[in-house]
C-alpha positions, -999 to 999 in steps of 0.1 A, spaced: -143 80 -271 -153 96 -304 -134 127 -294 -102 107 -288 -104 89 -321 -111 121 -340 -82 139 -323 -59 110 -332 -71 110 -368 -64 148 -370 -29 142 -356 -22 114 -382 -35 136 -410 -12 164 -399 19 141 -394 19 112 -418 48 95 -398 32 98 -364 13 65 -366 44 47 -377 64 61 -348 36 53 -323 32 18 -336 66 9 -322 50 9 -287 47 -26 -274 13 -40 -279 6 -20 -311 33 -31 -336 13 -21 -367 5 14 -378 -26 0 -395 -40 -9 -361 -39 27 -350 -54 39 -383 -83 15 -379 -88 26 -343 -88 63 -352 -112 58 -381 -136 37 -360 -131 4 -379 -116 -11 -347 -138 -4 -316 -110 -6 -290 -73 -11 -284 -77 -39 -259 -42 -37 -244 -46 -10 -217 -8 -5 -213 -4 0 -250 -34 24 -251 -20 45 -223 14 47 -239 -1 57 -273 -22 85 -258 8 97 -238 30 95 -269 5 115 -291 -8 139 -265 22 143 -240 8 175 -224 -28 165 -216 -29 128 -219 -45 122 -184 -74 144 -192 -79 128 -227 -76 93 -213 -101 101 -185 -126 115 -209 -121 84 -231 -128 61 -202 -161 79 -194 -176 63 -225 -164 27 -222 -189 -1 -228 -199 -17 -195 -196 -53 -207 -161 -55 -222 -128 -64 -207 -113 -29 -212 -136 -13 -187 -126 -39 -162 -89 -33 -169 -95 5 -165 -114 0 -133 -84 -17 -118 -61 10 -132 -82 37 -115 -83 17 -83 -45 11 -82 -37 47 -89 -64 59 -66 -80 82 -92 -112 88 -73 -132 106 -99 -124 81 -127 -130 51 -103 -165 64 -92 -175 70 -128 -163 36 -140 -181 18 -111 -212 37 -121 -208 26 -157 -201 -10 -150 -232 -12 -128 -251 -13 -161 -232 -44 -172 -255 -72 -184 -230 -101 -179 -222 -119 -147 -185 -110 -147 -192 -73 -150 -218 -74 -122 -193 -93 -100 -166 -67 -106 -191 -39 -98 -200 -55 -65 -164 -60 -54 -150 -27 -65 -180 -10 -49 -172 -28 -16 -136 -18 -19 -146 19 -16 -160 13 20 -140 -17 31 -116 4 53 -146 17 73 -161 -17 81 -153 -39 110 -135 -71 101 -166 -91 110 -188 -70 88 -164 -71 59 -162 -109 61 -200 -110 61 -203 -89 30 -177 -109 11 -194 -141 20 -227 -127 6 -210 -118 -27 -199 -154 -32 -176 -144 -61 -167 -169 -88 -139 -153 -109 -103 -158 -99 -98 -120 -102 -125 -111 -77 -115 -140 -54 -80 -124 -54 -94 -89 -47 -118 -99 -19 -90 -119 -2 -68 -88 -5 -95 -67 12 -95 -92 40 -57 -92 42 -57 -54 45 -83 -56 73 -62 -81 92 -32 -59 89 -52 -28 100 -64 -48 130 -28 -59 137 -39 -96 132 -7 -106 115 -10 -144 118 -44 -145 100 -29 -121 75 -1 -146 67 -27 -173 62 -48 -151 39 -17 -142 19 -13 -179 9 -49 -179 -3 -43 -148 -23 -12 -163 -39 -32 -193 -51 -59 -171 -67 -32 -150 -83 -16 -180 -100 -50 -188 -117 -54 -154 -132 -47 -152 -169 -19 -129 -182 -28 -93 -189 -31 -58 -174 -52 -69 -144 -27 -96 -134 2 -72 -137 -16 -47 -115 -26 -74 -90 11 -84 -88 20 -49 -76 -7 -53 -49 5 -87 -40 41 -77 -37 32 -47 -15 14 -71 8 43 -94 9 66 -66 19 43 -55 47 41 -90 62 78 -97 57 85 -67 79 62 -81 106 80 -114 104 112 -97 115 133 -103 85 146 -69 74 168 -83 46 138 -102 32 117 -71 35 142 -52 15 146 -79 -12 108 -81 -17 106 -43 -17 132 -41 -45 112 -68 -64 80 -48 -59 97 -17 -73 111 -33 -104 83 -19 -124 94 16 -132 57 29 -131 51 42 -96 17 40 -79 6 52 -44 12 17 -29 49 21 -36 50 47 -8 41 19 17 67 -4 1 95 22 6 83 31 41 83 -6 51 118 -10 37 128 19 58 110 5 89 129 -27 84 162 -10 90 152 12 119 170 -10 144 200 -18 122 211 11 101 200 47 105 213 59 71 197 31 51 164 36 69 163 73 63 172 69 26 141 48 21 120 72 42 132 101 20 122 82 -11 88 75 3 84 111 12 92 122 -23 67 98 -37 40 107 -13 45 144 -22 44 134 -59 9 119 -54 -1 146 -30 -9 118 -6 -13 135 28 -23 104 47 7 84 36 29 114 41 18 115 77 26 78 82 60 82 66 67 112 89 57 91 119 83 65 109 109 92 104 101 106 139 104 71 154 137 64 136 153 97 147 142 92 182 154 56 183 189 67 171 188 98 194 191 122 164 166 147 180 176 183 188 163 197 220 167 231 237 144 227 267 114 240 248 81 222 245 78 202 213 50 210 189 26 182 197 11 183 162 45 172 149 45 140 169 18 113 169 6 93 198 35 73 213 61 93 193 56 121 218 64 99 247 93 84 229 107 118 221 105 130 257 122 98 269 150 102 244 158 138 257 155 128 294 121 144 301 107 113 318 79 132 337 65 145 304 69 111 288 50 95 317 22 121 313 19 111 277 16 74 285 -9 82 313 -32 97 287 -37 63 270 -64 40 282 -49 5 284 -84 -11 282 -89 3 247 -55 -9 234 -49 -39 211 -19 -61 215 3 -39 193 -6 -7 212 1 -25 245 34 -37 232 46 -2 224 31 11 257 51 -13 278 82 -7 257 82 30 264 72 24 300 102 1 303 125 29 290 112 50 318 112 25 347 141 3 334 121 -26 348 125 -61 333 87 -68 338 77 -40 314 100 -52 287 88 -88 291 51 -75 288 61 -55 257 77 -85 240 48 -108 250 23 -84 234 43 -81 203 44 -118 202 6 -121 206 2 -96 178 25 -116 155 49 -87 151 84 -103 152 101 -71 139 94 -46 167 95 -74 193 132 -72 190 132 -37 207 123 -48 242 144 -79 238 174 -58 230 167 -38 262 164 -70 282 198 -81 269 213 -48 281 199 -56 315 216 -90 315 184 -111 312 189 -148 312 194 -164 278 166 -189 282 141 -160 288 154 -142 257 151 -173 237 116 -179 250 105 -143 241 119 -146 206 105 -181 199 
């Protein structure tokens, strides 16, 4: 912290107009505010967005390193460390996040302790069963609207991971109520990005690709990109898989660029899976009779690929490798969809649509229904499966 202030003071001494130019950044407005901060008269610049922009403006080449070092000395009781904690979490800056959690563990006020508990839980939430996560959240008994929002968000992510989309929709309503009660500031703006990303994900499962795209565009209005935006773009592409190949691929390509920008290998793999699925769905695969590289295709995409190029025996072998007893509704839905593509049996497509319905996934449920329509299924059965 002292180093940053001294570095800024040195810069101001070398360039008398620098503080005047930097003060034009929203949230600063007065050069005197920067002079006081650099000289130590003002302890903090409490607007995190403004602070980030000032550091970036004055130190364009190494601002991340300077900002990270500055955060390492933040006081554990003030609002700025809580804002920065959310920043590190949103942008998935693991080292900074761990350090800030460690620092805020020394907070002597109730709010700081609550934030420590929730953000600590967020580090391991993905590894917990839904039941265990609910148990831990109940024990925390959070009081602040911010942490009510964040714990509800952890539950929402768990529901989506467990393909429990109907409970996820209910949880989203709870999250929205908490969000409305949070006061304006950096944390609310950051939470809004999280909330919008969740809305996009659920809109996709509700089967409204236009709504998914609209919410996605809304989520991307903020020009500052974060890793969550990879999912936003991927879900926008997934929404168009059954409707427009070019639009879907455009969104997937944007998602790929962003995942590469963040060096996010996990999300890059997920985007690639969507691309594989999309290319197979639209029969854009090239095939020369050679075995595919199984590392390039995940799970069901291997079976789907072989089906698309007419290698039904190999596709069936892929499906036979899955144990139906270990599948959730979404797995079973895809399993019977691909099985139906091999057998061309109505019963398989009906089972697929039924499992998609049980999972609450109205988007991909349309795939087996489309195949049933091709087979001339009765309208009343189609209507029942889409209800």
